[in-house]
N, C-alpha and C positions, 0 to 999 in steps of 0.2 A: 339396524343395529340397536342395542339397548341403550339406556341412558348412561351418560358419562357422569359419575358422581365422585366427588372428592371428599373423603372422610377425614376429619382432623383428628389428631391425638386428643386424649381426654383433657390434657392441660390446656390445649387451645380452645376447645369447646367451652371450658369453664370460664375463660376470660372474655367471651362474647358478651357485649353490653345487653342487658335485659335477658340473658339466658342463664338462669340460675341452675338449671340442670340441662344436660345434653338431651335435646328432644329426640334424637335418633335412638339413643340407648334406652330412654324411657319408653318410647313407642315399641321398641323391640322387646323389652321386658314384658309389656302388657299384651301386645297383639302379634307377637311373632315377627317375621321379617318385615323391615320397613319398606314402604312403597311411597316414593315422593310423587308430587304432582307432575304429570308429564308436560305441563305448560311452564314449569319453573326452569329458568336458564340464566346464564350470565348476560351482562349488558351487550357485549359484542359477540356472544356465542350462545344462541338459544339452545344448542345441542348439548350444552354442558351446564351442570349446576353444582353448587357446593352442597354437601350433605348435612349441613347444619345451618342454623339461622345466621344470615350474613347480609350485609348491605350490598354485596356483590350480586345477590340473587334478584331476578326480576320476573314478573309474570307476563307471559305472552298469550294469555287467553284471548285478549281482544285484538291481537295482531302485533301492535307496537309494544315494546318493553315498558313495563311500569314497575316502580319501586313497591316493595312489599314490606310493611313494618315487621321488625324482628319478632315481636310478640305474636303477630298473626302467622308468621312462618312457623314458629314453634308450636302453635295450637292446631294449625290445619295443614300446612303445606307438606309436612312430612308424615302425616298419618291419616287424618280424616278429611283429605282434600275434596272428597266427593260431596261433603256438606258445605263447601265454600259457595257463597252466593254468586261469586264471579264465575266459578267453574260450572255452576248450574245454568248459566245463560244459554239460550237456544242458539243464538247467532255467534259463532266463534270460528276461528281458524283452526285447522288441524295442527296438532303439534308436529313440529319438524323432527325428522329422524335425527337421533343423536349421532354426532360425529366425534372422532377422536380429537383430543386437544393438542396433539403433537404439532399440527400445522401452525399453531399460534407461535410456538417457539421458533420454528423455521422462518416464518415471515418476519418476526422481530429481529432475528439475527441477520437476515438478508438486508433489512432496512438499515441497520446499524453499519454493516459493512459498506453498503452503497454510499451512505452519507460520509463515512470516514474516508473512503477512497476519493470522493469528490473534493473534500476539503484539502486533502494532501496534494492532489494533482494540480489544482488551479486550472486556468484556461490556456496557458501557453504550452506548446508542444515541446519545449526545451527549457532547461534551467541551468544556471551556473552553480557548480558545487561549491559550497562554503568550506572553509578550512577550520580545523580544530586547533586550539592553542596548546598542543603537546609537541615539544621539540623532538624531531626524529634523530637528527645528528647535527653537530656543530662544525663538522669538518668540511672545508672547501678548499680545493687545490688552487694554486696560482694559475693564472691564465696560460702562462708559457711553460708550465711544468708538464713533463710527459705523463701519460696516463698511469704507467706502472709506479712512478714515484708518488703520484697523488694517492693511489690506492694504498701504498705503504704508510702514508702519513695519517691515516685515520686514527681516531683517539681510542680510548679504553675499550676493551672488548664489549660488544653489544650483542643482544640476541640475534642469532642467525636469521636473516630474513628469508621468507619463503621464495624460492627461485621463481622468476617470472618465466613465461613461456619463451621458448627459443625463437629468436628472430627469423630462423629459417623456416618457420611455419608457412604454409601456403597462404598468401595474402588474398583478401577478398577481391574478386574480379567482376562482380555484378551478377544479379539474378533477380527474378520478380519480387521476392521478399528477402531482405537481408537483415542479419543481426550482427552488430559490431560491439561485442562486450569489451571491457577493459583488457589491456595486454594482448590485443589482436593486431597484427601488422596491418596498417592501412596505407593504401597508395600503390603506385606502379613504378614510375620513374624514381620517385623518392618514397621511402617507407618510414612510417612513424609508429610508435606505440603511445597510447594514452594510458598512463600508469598512475595508480593511487599509492602514495608513499606509505610504507609500513615502518613499524618501529625498528630502529637500528640501521635504516638505510641512509645512504648519503649519495651525493653526486659522484663521488669517487667510485662507488660500487657500480653505477650505471656505465661509467667509462669503460670498465673492464668487461662487463657483461654484454654490452651492445656495440663495442668497437666504435665508439663515438668520441667526441671531444667536448670540453667545457664550453668552448666557443660556439659549437653547434647547438648545444642545449640552451645556452643563453639566447641565441639568435632566434630560435623557433618558439620560445615561450614568451608570449606577450606580457605576462606578469609572473615573474619567478621570485619567490621569497627565499632568501638565504639567511640563516640555515633553513633546511627543509622542515616541514611540520608533518606529523602523522596525519594521514587522510588528505594531504594536499595532492592536487592533480598536477602531474608533470608530463609534458610531451617530450618523448625521447626519440631523436632521429637515429635511424639504424645505419651503421657503417658509413658515417659522414664525418669528414675531417673538420669542416667549418660550415657555417650557415650559408655562405655564399650570397646568392640573390634571393634566397627563400624569404617569404613573408613571415611575420610573427603570427602565432596561432593562439586561439583560446579553444578549450575543449568544452563541449556542451553535451549534456545527457538528453536523449530523446525520451519524453515521458508519455507519449502516446503514438500509436502507429500513424505514420504520415508518409505521403508520397514525397520522394526525394526532390522533385522539381518544385512542389509546393513549399517545402521547407526552405529550399534555396531562395525562392522569391520572398518568403517572409523574412528571412534573415537579411536579405539584401535591402528590403524596405526599412527594417527596424534598426539595423546595425550599420548600414551603408557599405556592406561588403560587395565584392563582385561575384555574382551567382555562378558564373562559369568557373572561377577559381575554386569555389566551394565544391562543385561537382568534380572538378579535375583532381584536386588533392585527396578527396575521399574515394576516388575511383568509382564514381557514380555516373550513370548515363542520364538520370532524371526520370526513368520509367519505374524504378524500383520502389517498393514500399519498405521504408526503414522501420523496423519493429521497435516497440517500446523497450527501454533498457539499453539501447545502443548508444555509443559515444561517437561523436563526429568532430572533425577539425573545422574551425571557423577561421579562415585566413584574413588578415588585415594588411592592406597595402602599406608599405613603409612610408614614413613621412617624407614629403618633398624637401630636399636640402635647400636651405636659404642661400642665395648667391652672395 
């Protein structure tokens, strides 16, 4: 391949320190097409050179890159390079073939993306989602109020929330690799949705959409803020009148692919939960690989009553 040369606009060449005239244009006017020294290249890319005097240009005649004074570049490197005393040396390395500069941008972009991804992910395979301080709805029905009356008691009209997937969707039953996004029914004996609150939603809305009760929602959520906040994560039991003997849950997002059994062991060690309960309520056998971006239920044993 030929030499990769970058020609600056005239305004740029005029601003180069010590370069009162563009050596490329001067050489071209006097001797026709400009031919630069084949041993001139960038510090990290000997196959590419700037087509004007620049501190980025280096000489590779002796093998290792060496800085070239700007005045020396203007006088020899872009025209009479065969008269250069360094070029005339007998022992030298052959100039490397010029390669396109495109790969520099690709490598730099890849490094930036890799570093950014590592900073965001951290080292844990799961994280608790934080809430934003934007109120979704201030309406909350009384505990003993029927679902239909609670739904009618909502306040001023709010933007219509996007409908969540129907609870009648086929629940996850287990496979070698599983993906459990938000609003996916989880479980077998009992089914739950892990849902992110949208603007205008309230608990009353969930009662009518998912045939559940305020008691059941309160029972299965280990930490439930009322009123709801936009982006708050809520666990919704499906077709359940009350919480009964169910444990309270937290919802965790999986931030890297991980074996279900390994995740259960880690949560058990760090949070003190029962690993078998974790696998059971998420309908996992322990052999699956839970994919990044999935959401899982983390069950906590109810506190032992004091006699």
